[in-house]
N, C-alpha and C positions, 0 to 999 in steps of 0.2 A: 591818397591811400587811406583806407578806412582803418581806424584804430580798433584793435581787438579788445573786446570787453574783458575786464579782469574777472578771473574765476573765483568763486567763493572758497573759503577754507574752513576747516574745523576750528572749533573754539575750545580752549581748555585753559583755565586759570586756577591756580592753587592759592587759597586764602585761609582755609581752616580745616578742621576735621569733619565739617558738615558738608556733605556733597549733594549737588543737584545735577541730574541728567535731564537735558532738554532735547527732544527729538523733533526733527523737521518733517514737513509734509511730503506727499507723494512726488510732486514735481518740483519740490523746493530744495533748500539747502540750509546749512546753519545760519544763513542770513535771515531766515524766517524768524529766528528766536534771538538774534544778536542783541537787540535792545534790551530784552528781558535778561539776557546773560549779563550785560553791563550793570543793570540795576542790582542783580543779586551779588555780583562781584563787589560792588560798593558796600553791600551789607555783610561782607566778609564770608560769603559762601564760596566753596570750591565748586566751580561750574564747568560742566562738559557738554558741548553740543557737537557730537560727531557727525561726520559725513557718511550717510548710508551708501553702501556699495552701488556704483553706477551713477551717482549724482555728482554735481559739481563740474560737469564737462559741457562741451558744446555739441554733444551727440545724444539726443533723446533715446536712441536705440540702446544705449548702454544701460538705461534705467529699465526698460521693458524686458531686457534679457536676463535680469536678475530674479532669482527665486525669493519668495517671501521668507523661506527658511534662512536664506543668507542674511536678510535684514534682521531676523531674530537673533542670529549669531553675532551680527554687528552690535546689537544692543547688549548682549551678554558680555562681549569683549569690552565695551565701553563701561559697563558696570564693574567688571573685574578691575579695570584700570582705576576707576574711582575708589574702589575698595582698598586699593593700596595706599591711598592718601587720606581716606576718610573712615571714621568710625560708623557713621550713619549716612544713609543715602535716600533721597526721594526722587521720583522719576515722573516727568510730564511730557506730553507730546501734542503737536498740532496736527489735526486731521489724521492721516494714516499714522503719523508719529504717535498719536494718542492711542491708537489700537495697539501699537507695539509697547507703549508705556504700560497699559493695562494688562497686556500679556505678561510683562515682567512682574507686575504686582501680584498676579494670580498664580505665579509659579512658586511653589513651596520651597524650592531650592534657593530662592533669592529673597532673604529677609530684608524688606524695605520698610522705611518709616511711614511712607504715604506717597501720594502722587495724584495725577489727574490728567484730564483731557481738555483740549481746546478745539471746539468745533469738529468732533471726531465721530464718524459713522460706525459705532460699534454694532448697531442694529441695522439690518438692511432696509433701506427706504429708497425713494426716488432720489437720484443724484445725477449731476452733470459732469462728473469727474472725467469720464472717457473723452467727451467732447472738448472739455477744457484742456486736457493733455494734448490732444491733437492740435489745438490752436497754439499751445505752447511750442510744440514741435515745429509747426509751420513758421512761427516767429524766429525760432533758433536757426532754422535752415535759411531763412531770408537774410538774417544777419550774416550768416556764413557765406552768402552769395553763391549758393549751389546752383548749377544749371537746372532748368525747369524739369527736365526728364529725370535726372538723378534725385531731385527733391521729391518728386511724386513716387518714385520707387521706394525711397526711404520711408515716406509717410504711409505707404501701403504696408510695408513691413512692420512699422510701429503699430498700426491699427490691428494687424494680425496677431502680433505677440501680446499686445495689451489685453486682448479679450481673455486670454488664459490667465494672465497675471491678475487682472481685476477679480477673477473668480477666486484666485488664491487669497487675495486680500479680504474678500467678503467671507470666505470660509474661516479665516483666522478671526475676523471680527465676531462671527457667530460662535466660534469655539470659546473665545474670551467671554462673550456675553453669558454663556451658560455657567461660567465660573464666578461671576460677579457676586453671587450670594455667599460665596466663601470668604470674601474679604472682610477683615476686621480692622483695617487701618483707615485713617481719614482719607477721603477722596475729594478732589476739587473738580468741578465741572464749569466750563464757560461756553456759552453759545451766543452767536450773533443772530439777531432777529432778521437781518437782511442777508443771511447766508445764501449766496447764489450757486453753491456747488452741492450742498447736501440738505436734506430736509431737517429742519430744527427739531422735528419730532424725536429724532434719535437721542437727543440730549435728555428729553423727559423720560424716554424708555430706560436710559442708563440710570437716571435718578430713581426711577421706580424699582429697578433691580437691586438697588443698594440700600434698601430700607434697614438693613441690619447693622449699618455702620454710620459714622458721622460723615455727612456730605456737605460741602460748601458749594452751593449752586449759584451761578451768576449769569443773568440774562442781560445782554447788551443789545437793546432794541435797534440801534442804528448801525450796528457793526455788520460788515460782510464776513466772508469765510476766513480770510487770513487776519484774524483778530489781533495777532501780534504786531502787525504793522499798520493796522487800521487807524483812522483818526482818533479812535477811543483807546488807543494802546496804553496811554499813561494810566487811565482809570483802570483798565484791565490789569496792568502790571501791579498796581497797588493792591488789588484783591488777591493776586497770586502771592505777592510778598507777605501780606497779612496771614494768608493760609500757612505759608511756610514757617513764618515766625512763631506760629502757634502749634506747630508739630511738637511732639514730645522729645525734643532733642536732649542730649546730655547737657549738664549745666555749663560746661566750658566749651567755647568755640575753638 
């Protein structure tokens, strides 16, 4: 009998009045950022890594059935929860999570101290995200040992729904990109030089659009897309921590 894989869970730990929100990738989960969560926890930050709607299950269809607006609401809810425990908050995200993080930063209704993106396609470029997601769905269904016919039916449905969803993600990225020049808070950008999913050019486009504010840009030549768990993750984490430690926090933690 095959053992069922353990499902990921949201992460929330309260340590101080300084809050950090970390958002996972499109086909990911809070496990994407768990190591970074632990590092920030050790440095006495209150850290939240929520599970975006549709994620954390063994059914990829649950992801592609969700609207981008629902994910934006997930972020708003997570920020509201952090605001109950924290005086000041910064927000970061990996890949699609970075688009959502910058979306939050550019909303005037959410006063945030700063934030940033890790390998995030804010600007539209060549990418392999749809193909990668289909491979992910195939792997999940294989682990679930679905009959071949049912597996193919579900994969066809995934591909069909994903096309519309990817358009919604790209539209949100484009909307956020037009608002970057409004930002006046510090922004962190990390990009892997061997990113296999998105074009690294989008990181430089984001940097170019943020000339009016302080930006901490970090290029990791040997890193792939999921930089948070890449072999360079410790080096990456240190740059994130340094950025966070230098934000204009209140004196007391």
